[in-house]
All heavy atoms as an XYZ file, in Angstrom:
715
protein
N      -3.084     14.258     11.782
C      -2.762     13.840     10.388
C      -3.867     14.265      9.326
O      -5.049     13.938      9.801
C      -2.559     12.251     10.481
C      -2.315     11.785      9.101
S      -2.081      9.970      9.005
C      -3.738      9.310      8.634
N      -3.533     14.953      8.413
C      -4.414     15.328      7.366
C      -4.635     14.056      6.585
O      -3.868     13.427      5.992
C      -3.943     16.445      6.456
C      -4.872     16.796      5.393
C      -4.430     17.946      4.540
C      -5.453     18.179      3.633
N      -5.658     19.077      2.755
N      -5.968     13.639      6.482
C      -6.299     12.325      5.882
C      -6.294     12.342      4.385
O      -7.163     13.095      3.759
C      -7.529     11.857      6.387
N      -5.394     11.714      3.725
C      -5.469     11.593      2.228
C      -5.541     10.004      1.925
O      -4.872      9.312      2.556
C      -4.061     12.066      1.663
C      -3.958     13.533      1.832
C      -2.597     13.977      1.160
C      -2.245     15.415      1.318
N      -1.014     15.828      0.599
N      -6.396      9.882      1.003
C      -6.533      8.425      0.412
C      -5.646      8.243     -0.776
O      -5.842      9.120     -1.770
C      -8.063      7.995      0.229
C      -8.165      6.651     -0.296
C      -8.720      8.234      1.489
N      -4.850      7.270     -0.834
C      -4.054      7.112     -2.094
C      -4.023      5.646     -2.532
O      -4.557      4.742     -1.752
C      -2.413      7.353     -1.694
C      -2.269      8.775     -1.256
C      -1.933      6.530     -0.685
N      -3.693      5.441     -3.863
C      -3.721      4.090     -4.426
C      -2.332      3.931     -4.859
O      -1.644      4.821     -5.483
C      -4.714      3.914     -5.595
C      -4.451      2.539     -6.180
C      -5.602      2.289     -7.233
O      -6.632      3.043     -7.169
O      -5.488      1.495     -8.106
N      -1.613      2.811     -4.509
C      -0.211      2.427     -4.849
C      -0.335      1.207     -5.766
O      -0.760      0.164     -5.264
C       0.544      2.213     -3.590
C       1.974      2.040     -3.939
C       0.540      3.444     -2.694
N       0.158      1.379     -6.955
C       0.451      0.144     -7.724
C       1.717     -0.300     -7.569
O       2.794      0.577     -7.894
C       0.026      0.509     -9.265
C       0.181     -0.738    -10.113
C      -0.206     -0.339    -11.645
C      -0.057     -1.475    -12.491
N      -0.366     -1.055    -14.005
N       2.093     -1.608     -7.279
C       3.344     -1.915     -6.911
C       3.699     -3.416     -7.177
O       2.765     -4.159     -7.382
C       3.689     -1.615     -5.381
C       2.810     -2.282     -4.362
C       1.535     -1.939     -4.231
C       3.144     -3.211     -3.432
N       0.925     -2.664     -3.237
C       1.914     -3.503     -2.720
C       4.230     -3.967     -3.183
C       1.914     -4.350     -1.659
C       4.152     -4.867     -2.178
C       3.124     -5.133     -1.389
N       4.966     -3.825     -7.264
C       5.287     -5.296     -7.592
C       5.617     -5.851     -6.156
O       6.687     -5.329     -5.488
C       6.526     -5.241     -8.519
C       6.249     -4.722     -9.823
C       7.436     -4.727    -10.763
O       8.514     -4.414    -10.411
O       7.227     -5.140    -11.873
N       4.998     -6.883     -5.822
C       5.115     -7.521     -4.458
C       5.972     -8.765     -4.664
O       5.823     -9.485     -5.632
C       3.750     -7.850     -3.970
C       3.793     -8.193     -2.538
O       4.724     -8.102     -1.841
O       2.714     -8.598     -2.004
N       6.873     -8.956     -3.691
C       7.605    -10.138     -3.581
C       6.742    -11.270     -3.178
O       5.711    -11.116     -2.541
C       8.725     -9.955     -2.676
N       7.060    -12.548     -3.558
C       6.234    -13.627     -3.133
C       7.060    -14.901     -3.027
O       8.323    -14.810     -3.471
C       5.150    -13.842     -4.020
C       5.370    -14.209     -5.427
C       5.692    -13.184     -6.438
C       5.526    -15.481     -6.070
N       5.899    -13.786     -7.575
C       5.762    -15.159     -7.475
C       5.269    -16.705     -5.719
C       5.990    -16.179     -8.398
C       5.439    -17.703     -6.591
C       5.714    -17.391     -7.956
N       6.583    -16.001     -2.435
C       7.429    -17.141     -2.183
C       6.506    -18.307     -2.491
O       5.196    -18.330     -2.373
C       7.839    -17.288     -0.740
C       8.755    -18.461     -0.640
C       6.732    -17.394      0.131
C       9.501    -18.528      0.773
N       7.094    -19.412     -3.052
C       6.433    -20.706     -3.362
C       7.200    -21.720     -2.698
O       8.438    -21.778     -2.986
C       6.233    -20.858     -4.883
C       5.379    -22.150     -5.215
O       5.031    -22.926     -4.285
O       4.923    -22.250     -6.345
N       6.652    -22.638     -1.927
C       7.327    -23.644     -1.277
C       7.492    -24.902     -2.040
O       8.072    -25.909     -1.466
C       6.845    -23.926      0.158
O       5.399    -24.317      0.012
C       6.899    -22.636      0.933
N       6.847    -24.980     -3.175
C       6.910    -26.132     -3.991
C       8.273    -26.172     -4.767
O       8.808    -25.214     -5.198
C       5.720    -26.194     -4.887
C       4.280    -26.219     -4.317
C       4.076    -27.432     -3.483
O       4.516    -28.554     -3.918
O       3.595    -27.347     -2.407
N       8.678    -27.432     -5.180
C       9.699    -27.628     -6.195
C       9.451    -26.975     -7.506
O       8.271    -27.353     -7.959
C      10.165    -29.049     -6.244
C      10.755    -29.603     -4.995
O      11.241    -28.784     -4.100
O      10.846    -30.878     -4.756
N      10.364    -26.269     -8.026
C      10.147    -25.706     -9.439
C      11.296    -25.947    -10.209
O      12.425    -25.802     -9.795
C       9.792    -24.169     -9.238
C       9.742    -23.456    -10.668
C       8.728    -23.841     -8.398
N      11.182    -26.214    -11.592
C      12.335    -26.442    -12.430
C      12.970    -25.019    -12.495
O      12.327    -24.004    -12.583
C      11.829    -26.829    -13.789
C      11.400    -28.289    -13.993
C      10.796    -28.484    -15.343
C      12.545    -29.294    -13.714
N      14.314    -25.086    -12.646
C      15.092    -23.880    -12.697
C      14.763    -22.987    -13.989
O      14.604    -21.871    -13.952
C      16.614    -24.108    -12.765
C      17.078    -24.673    -11.295
C      17.477    -22.862    -13.003
C      18.385    -25.287    -11.330
N      14.501    -23.606    -15.000
C      14.046    -23.035    -16.290
C      12.829    -22.271    -16.072
O      12.511    -21.242    -16.557
C      14.015    -23.985    -17.490
O      13.063    -25.069    -17.116
C      15.335    -24.553    -17.896
N      11.819    -22.896    -15.241
C      10.449    -22.287    -14.937
C      10.757    -21.112    -14.044
O      10.205    -20.078    -14.038
C       9.536    -23.296    -14.551
C       9.052    -24.260    -15.596
O       9.232    -23.913    -16.653
O       8.570    -25.427    -15.129
N      11.635    -21.384    -13.017
C      11.813    -20.391    -12.026
C      12.403    -18.971    -12.525
O      12.112    -17.964    -12.073
C      12.721    -20.920    -10.866
N      13.239    -19.221    -13.525
C      13.839    -18.073    -14.224
C      12.843    -17.126    -14.927
O      13.072    -15.947    -15.153
C      14.859    -18.408    -15.323
C      16.139    -19.170    -14.492
C      17.177    -19.397    -15.622
C      18.438    -19.930    -14.963
N      19.527    -20.389    -15.905
N      11.673    -17.679    -15.089
C      10.598    -16.891    -15.836
C       9.597    -16.287    -14.933
O       8.714    -15.443    -15.319
C       9.773    -17.864    -16.786
C      10.574    -18.474    -17.996
C       9.833    -19.587    -18.623
C      10.689    -20.306    -19.455
N       9.961    -21.464    -20.131
N       9.838    -16.528    -13.511
C       8.817    -15.906    -12.629
C       8.964    -14.436    -12.588
O       9.978    -13.817    -12.670
C       9.020    -16.649    -11.260
C       8.689    -18.045    -11.266
C       9.020    -18.674     -9.909
C       7.312    -18.431    -11.734
N       7.847    -13.761    -12.184
C       7.827    -12.337    -11.993
C       7.100    -12.003    -10.667
O       6.382    -12.789    -10.101
C       6.905    -11.676    -13.208
C       7.469    -12.053    -14.505
C       8.749    -11.289    -14.816
C       9.198    -11.629    -16.335
N      10.547    -11.425    -16.613
N       7.319    -10.700    -10.205
C       6.663    -10.192     -9.031
C       5.177    -10.191     -9.299
O       4.742    -10.096    -10.384
C       7.236     -8.810     -8.710
C       8.280     -8.700     -9.614
C       8.255     -9.728    -10.706
N       4.440    -10.127     -8.271
C       2.976     -9.999     -8.267
C       2.641     -8.535     -8.401
O       3.186     -7.810     -7.574
C       2.256    -10.674     -7.151
C       0.707    -10.381     -7.144
C       2.491    -12.181     -7.073
N       1.921     -7.967     -9.426
C       1.548     -6.575     -9.443
C       0.192     -6.455     -8.783
O      -0.628     -7.148     -9.254
C       1.569     -6.177    -11.024
C       1.064     -4.673    -10.934
C       2.863     -6.296    -11.659
N       0.170     -5.540     -7.782
C      -1.057     -5.317     -7.143
C      -1.210     -3.857     -6.938
O      -0.457     -3.030     -6.974
C      -1.219     -6.116     -5.766
C      -0.080     -5.708     -4.825
C      -0.183     -6.466     -3.550
N       0.329     -7.800     -3.592
C      -0.322     -8.916     -3.235
N      -1.467     -8.687     -2.653
N       0.054    -10.030     -3.410
N      -2.483     -3.479     -6.468
C      -2.823     -2.067     -6.108
C      -3.372     -2.169     -4.690
O      -4.214     -3.014     -4.449
C      -3.916     -1.430     -7.049
O      -3.373     -1.261     -8.414
N      -2.877     -1.175     -3.972
C      -3.333     -1.075     -2.595
C      -3.841      0.302     -2.250
O      -3.247      1.359     -2.677
C      -2.193     -1.449     -1.555
O      -1.665     -2.787     -1.880
C      -2.587     -1.396     -0.017
N      -4.994      0.373     -1.652
C      -5.560      1.754     -1.350
C      -5.610      1.814      0.094
O      -5.931      1.002      0.915
C      -7.071      1.741     -1.908
C      -7.651      3.075     -1.450
C      -7.054      1.742     -3.399
N      -5.150      3.092      0.603
C      -5.151      3.181      2.145
C      -4.892      4.687      2.429
O      -4.737      5.559      1.634
N      -5.032      4.907      3.793
C      -4.721      6.335      4.261
C      -3.261      6.653      4.266
O      -2.447      5.808      4.796
C      -5.234      6.489      5.757
C      -6.745      6.325      5.819
C      -7.471      5.200      6.127
C      -7.703      7.247      5.535
N      -8.848      5.446      6.215
C      -8.998      6.704      5.750
C      -7.670      8.583      4.921
C     -10.234      7.414      5.527
C      -8.819      9.252      4.832
C     -10.109      8.572      4.974
N      -2.774      7.674      3.583
C      -1.366      7.910      3.591
C      -0.888      8.536      4.872
O      -1.309      9.512      5.417
C      -1.041      9.019      2.506
C       0.283      9.538      2.253
C       1.071      8.289      1.821
C       0.400     10.556      1.342
N       0.090      7.678      5.484
C       0.690      8.178      6.790
C       1.895      8.911      6.509
O       2.191      9.925      7.105
C       0.863      6.891      7.637
C       1.657      7.218      8.969
C      -0.382      6.150      7.946
N       2.602      8.364      5.644
C       4.009      9.171      5.317
C       4.397      8.860      3.807
O       4.209      7.647      3.289
C       5.099      8.622      6.188
N       4.990      9.790      3.146
C       5.666      9.625      1.813
C       7.010     10.040      1.992
O       7.343     11.186      1.848
C       4.880     10.501      0.757
C       5.362     10.386     -0.587
O       6.363      9.671     -0.829
O       4.662     10.873     -1.535
N       7.749      9.030      2.421
C       9.177      9.299      2.720
C      10.142      9.032      1.473
O       9.661      8.573      0.445
C       9.635      8.270      3.873
C       8.906      8.419      5.201
O       8.477      9.516      5.462
N       8.605      7.365      5.848
N      11.326      9.367      1.613
C      12.347      9.195      0.492
C      12.328      7.799     -0.117
O      12.354      7.592     -1.277
C      13.682      9.591      1.006
C      14.725      9.450      0.000
C      16.082     10.011      0.412
C      17.190      9.530     -0.496
N      18.475      9.880     -0.089
N      12.312      6.752      0.934
C      12.586      5.380      0.468
C      11.325      4.527      0.530
O      11.339      3.356      0.147
C      13.646      4.789      1.266
C      14.992      5.344      1.002
O      15.320      5.699     -0.224
N      15.648      5.708      1.986
N      10.249      4.946      1.036
C       9.069      4.208      1.230
C       7.806      5.086      1.444
O       7.823      6.259      1.779
C       9.109      3.314      2.482
C       9.330      3.925      3.851
C      10.660      4.359      4.186
O      11.629      3.858      3.705
O      10.732      5.485      4.866
N       6.637      4.397      1.220
C       5.354      5.016      1.434
C       4.736      4.222      2.535
O       4.792      2.967      2.589
C       4.317      4.901      0.252
C       4.856      5.945     -0.796
C       2.907      5.138      0.531
C       3.960      6.152     -1.953
N       4.061      4.822      3.669
C       3.490      4.191      4.783
C       1.995      4.483      4.664
O       1.597      5.545      4.596
C       4.012      4.641      6.110
C       3.372      3.823      7.227
C       5.530      4.431      6.103
N       1.164      3.331      4.576
C      -0.262      3.495      4.534
C      -0.782      2.895      5.823
O      -0.224      2.016      6.411
C      -0.836      2.720      3.314
C      -0.293      3.024      1.858
C      -0.942      2.163      0.847
C      -0.568      4.449      1.604
N      -2.094      3.320      5.988
C      -2.908      2.593      7.149
C      -4.290      2.294      6.636
O      -4.851      3.070      5.810
C      -2.982      3.537      8.289
N      -4.821      1.221      7.148
C      -6.179      0.876      6.706
C      -7.265      1.671      7.559
O      -8.282      1.900      7.012
C      -6.555     -0.702      6.966
O      -6.409     -0.969      8.253
C      -5.673     -1.526      6.139
N      -6.845      2.124      8.726
C      -7.809      2.694      9.611
C      -7.181      4.086     10.173
O      -5.947      4.030     10.571
C      -8.267      1.855     10.759
C      -8.859      0.630     10.297
O      -9.867      0.673      9.494
O      -8.431     -0.428     10.586
N      -8.017      5.180     10.330
C      -7.605      6.356     11.082
C      -8.774      6.496     12.111
O      -9.964      6.048     11.922
C      -7.520      7.596     10.193
C      -8.804      7.943      9.451
C      -6.334      7.352      9.242
C      -8.808      9.199      8.687
N      -8.515      7.312     13.146
C      -9.439      7.460     14.171
C      -9.860      8.867     14.205
O      -9.302      9.827     13.657
C      -8.816      7.039     15.584
C      -8.578      5.639     15.547
C      -7.192      5.224     15.478
C      -9.497      4.630     15.897
C      -6.765      3.908     15.448
C      -9.127      3.350     15.916
C      -7.838      3.059     15.691
O      -7.425      1.624     15.733
N     -11.044      9.202     14.824
C     -11.613     10.517     14.869
C     -11.653     11.299     16.133
O     -11.920     12.403     16.139
C     -13.099     10.513     14.139
C     -12.908      9.884     12.857
N     -12.530     10.653     11.683
C     -13.195      8.740     12.288
C     -12.585      9.990     10.496
N     -13.011      8.705     10.851
N     -11.483     10.624     17.161
C     -11.533     11.185     18.534
C     -10.251     11.964     18.785
O      -9.203     11.567     18.252
C     -11.836     10.338     19.676
O     -10.654      9.463     19.825
C     -13.160      9.554     19.521
N     -10.371     12.990     19.633
C      -9.159     13.792     19.822
C      -7.981     12.833     20.324
O      -6.779     13.068     19.948
C      -9.457     14.987     20.813
C      -8.220     15.959     21.052
C      -8.726     17.046     21.856
C      -7.426     17.983     22.095
N      -7.984     19.200     22.881
N      -8.310     12.088     21.259
C      -7.190     11.282     21.918
C      -6.670     10.253     20.897
O      -5.531     10.003     20.858
C      -7.864     10.489     23.152
C      -6.849      9.629     23.863
C      -7.478      8.886     25.005
C      -6.499      7.941     25.645
N      -7.077      7.263     26.725
N      -7.538      9.655     20.149
C      -7.092      8.512     19.185
C      -6.504      9.152     17.857
O      -5.890      8.399     17.121
C      -8.274      7.654     18.883
C      -8.771      6.869     20.056
C      -9.993      6.028     19.601
O     -11.020      6.593     18.997
O     -10.109      4.929     20.033
N      -6.657     10.447     17.596
C      -6.086     11.066     16.325
C      -4.615     10.719     16.186
O      -4.044     10.959     15.036
C      -6.502     12.400     16.120
C      -7.923     12.668     15.651
C      -8.067     14.024     15.302
C      -9.572     14.175     14.677
N      -9.703     15.576     14.168
N      -3.880     10.432     17.226
C      -2.513     10.260     17.000
C      -2.052      8.838     16.736
O      -0.900      8.541     16.626
C      -1.899     10.729     18.426
C      -1.905     12.148     18.633
C      -1.069     12.619     19.777
O      -0.023     11.947     20.065
O      -1.512     13.635     20.452
N      -3.069      8.064     16.522
C      -2.888      6.574     16.136
C      -3.454      6.333     14.844
O      -4.380      6.968     14.418
C      -3.583      5.652     17.219
C      -2.966      5.775     18.582
C      -3.373      6.786     19.480
C      -1.929      4.973     19.033
C      -2.828      6.833     20.713
C      -1.415      5.098     20.196
C      -1.854      6.066     21.225
O      -1.359      6.093     22.363
N      -2.885      5.216     14.157
C      -3.474      4.575     13.003
C      -3.412      3.182     13.255
O      -2.743      2.612     14.079
C      -2.684      4.944     11.629
C      -2.897      6.343     11.311
C      -1.224      4.592     11.889
N      -4.118      2.347     12.444
C      -4.330      0.902     12.580
C      -3.792      0.193     11.335
O      -4.131      0.720     10.174
C      -5.631      0.526     13.006
C      -5.777     -0.961     13.214
O      -6.461     -1.614     12.322
N      -5.449     -1.445     14.321
N      -3.233     -0.994     11.381
C      -2.902     -1.810     10.261
C      -2.076     -1.193      9.273
O      -2.388     -0.828      8.106
C      -4.127     -2.480      9.599
N      -0.874     -0.733      9.672
C       0.004     -0.086      8.797
C       0.768     -0.950      7.809
O       0.947     -2.091      8.085
C       1.081      0.713      9.553
C       0.468      1.860     10.355
C       1.955     -0.099     10.352
N       1.127     -0.406      6.726
C       1.790     -1.178      5.689
C       2.862     -0.257      4.995
O       2.718      1.003      4.746
C       0.782     -1.414      4.435
C       1.410     -2.287      3.279
S       0.056     -2.537      2.134
C       0.753     -4.017      1.489
N       4.138     -0.781      4.976
C       5.248     -0.036      4.361
C       5.545     -0.692      3.083
O       5.819     -1.861      2.915
C       6.358     -0.124      5.320
C       7.615      0.434      4.763
C       6.065      0.313      6.678
N       5.571      0.232      2.032
C       5.860     -0.261      0.628
C       7.142      0.441      0.190
O       7.228      1.613      0.132
C       4.768     -0.023     -0.361
C       3.412     -0.607      0.214
C       5.141     -0.522     -1.756
C       2.166     -0.216     -0.666
N       8.179     -0.181      0.015
C       9.416      0.358     -0.441
C       9.138      0.946     -1.877
O       8.573      0.402     -2.729
C      10.428     -0.783     -0.592
C       9.973     -1.834      0.306
C       8.452     -1.676      0.246
N       9.766      2.257     -2.100
C       9.595      2.940     -3.260
C      10.267      2.233     -4.439
O       9.725      2.289     -5.689
C      10.170      4.326     -3.193
C       9.247      5.205     -2.309
C       9.276      6.580     -2.747
C       8.206      7.445     -2.003
N       8.467      8.891     -2.060
N      11.241      1.342     -4.184
C      11.810      0.560     -5.303
C      10.859     -0.504     -5.894
O      11.060     -1.063     -6.867
N       9.767     -0.855     -5.094
C       8.787     -1.724     -5.624
C       7.578     -1.100     -6.253
O       6.646     -1.692     -6.838
C       8.234     -2.676     -4.360
C       9.391     -3.323     -3.744
S       8.949     -4.228     -2.183
C       8.158     -5.665     -2.845
N       7.473      0.202     -6.149
C       6.346      1.015     -6.631
C       6.391      1.284     -8.118
O       7.407      1.880     -8.574
C       6.242      2.315     -5.668
C       5.799      2.010     -4.385
C       5.038      3.206     -6.347
C       5.706      3.111     -3.427
N       5.245      0.974     -8.767
C       5.216      1.321    -10.220
C       4.788      2.764    -10.262
O       5.266      3.612    -10.980
C       4.284      0.407    -11.008
C       4.899     -1.016    -10.866
C       4.027      0.871    -12.286
C       3.869     -2.123    -11.297
N       3.605      3.114     -9.652
C       3.067      4.444     -9.522
C       2.100      4.576     -8.369
O       1.683      3.625     -7.975
C       2.447      4.984    -10.945
C       1.262      4.059    -11.357
O       0.466      3.820    -10.516
N       1.410      3.672    -12.539
N       1.898      5.862     -7.935
C       0.845      6.095     -6.987
C       0.197      7.378     -7.099
O       0.841      8.370     -7.762
C       1.437      5.965     -5.527
C       2.595      6.793     -5.221
C       2.191      7.910     -4.338
C       3.832      6.616     -5.701
C       3.320      8.819     -3.987
C       4.869      7.523     -5.276
C       4.534      8.553     -4.438
O       5.571      9.466     -4.125
N      -1.007      7.678     -6.605
C      -1.598      8.851     -6.638
C      -2.634      9.037     -5.611
O      -3.142      8.104     -5.033
N      -3.165     10.300     -5.358
C      -4.123     10.561     -4.364
C      -5.488     10.686     -4.919
O      -5.704     11.156     -6.053
C      -3.775     11.969     -3.719
C      -4.731     12.362     -2.747
C      -4.379     13.825     -2.235
O      -3.370     14.335     -2.428
O      -5.249     14.346     -1.440
N      -6.517     10.110     -4.213
C      -7.952     10.319     -4.635
C      -8.318     11.620     -4.257
O      -8.172     12.016     -2.983
C      -8.748      9.144     -3.944
C      -8.690      7.887     -4.746
C      -7.889      6.952     -4.145
C      -9.343      7.558     -5.862
C      -7.759      5.606     -4.750
C      -9.256      6.212     -6.436
C      -8.490      5.362     -5.899
O      -8.352      4.057     -6.524
N      -9.009     12.400     -5.229
C      -9.519     13.808     -4.739
C     -10.984     13.933     -5.270
O     -11.358     13.184     -6.218
C      -8.623     14.764     -5.355
C      -7.337     14.947     -4.748
C      -6.576     16.183     -5.302
C      -5.314     16.323     -4.586
N      -4.634     17.584     -4.837
N     -11.725     14.605     -4.583
C     -13.064     15.063     -5.073
C     -13.891     13.757     -5.231
O     -14.707     13.636     -6.099
C     -13.060     15.852     -6.340
C     -12.288     17.104     -6.232
O     -12.249     17.760     -5.153
N     -11.567     17.508     -7.306
N     -13.890     12.891     -4.315
C     -14.619     11.643     -4.270
C     -15.928     11.914     -3.435
O     -15.869     12.476     -2.269
C     -13.888     10.492     -3.633
C     -12.580     10.224     -4.437
C     -14.792      9.226     -3.564
C     -11.850      9.183     -3.864
N     -17.035     11.679     -3.902
C     -18.386     11.814     -3.235
C     -18.528     10.572     -2.487
O     -18.682      9.464     -3.144
C     -19.504     12.180     -4.212
C     -20.752     12.261     -3.536
C     -22.007     12.563     -4.483
O     -21.735     12.611     -5.782
O     -23.044     12.683     -3.994
N     -18.922     10.634     -1.202
C     -19.176      9.603     -0.365
C     -20.747      9.482     -0.220
O     -21.332     10.509      0.172
C     -18.498      9.703      1.042
C     -19.003      8.649      2.064
C     -18.546      7.364      1.696
C     -18.304      9.035      3.414
N     -21.355      8.362     -0.625
C     -22.824      8.221     -0.511
C     -23.091      7.359      0.586
O     -22.607      6.100      0.702
C     -23.257      7.670     -1.784
C     -22.970      8.556     -2.915
C     -24.792      7.328     -1.692
C     -23.299      7.990     -4.371
N     -23.658      7.746      1.741
C     -23.921      7.037      2.909
C     -25.223      6.424      2.768
O     -26.265      6.965      2.338
C     -23.801      7.933      4.144
C     -22.410      8.597      4.333
C     -22.412      9.243      5.674
N     -21.121      9.776      5.824
C     -19.943      9.413      6.355
N     -20.067      8.132      6.700
N     -18.955     10.048      6.455
N     -25.470      5.201      3.383
C     -26.715      4.497      3.443
C     -27.439      4.934      4.602
O     -26.989      5.259      5.602
C     -26.396      3.025      3.500
C     -25.790      2.445      2.176
O     -26.148      3.107      1.118
N     -25.155      1.422      2.285
């Protein structure tokens, strides 16, 4: 997998288990959030990200902590390029 880091801004569904007045419930909106991760797939209907990739030959076929974001929930997304990593 060619490692690309992307940021996805998307509207997330959520739930509240408390009682809410119907008039108040009608005003509720999705939570807008941004998620950064390794791009696993940019499919027709969804983007798949992972928090971790591996570097050994055997492990390169695996990723960890995958997240699937339906494209209908995505506001926008883009790839990070030319980022300088400063190691301690």
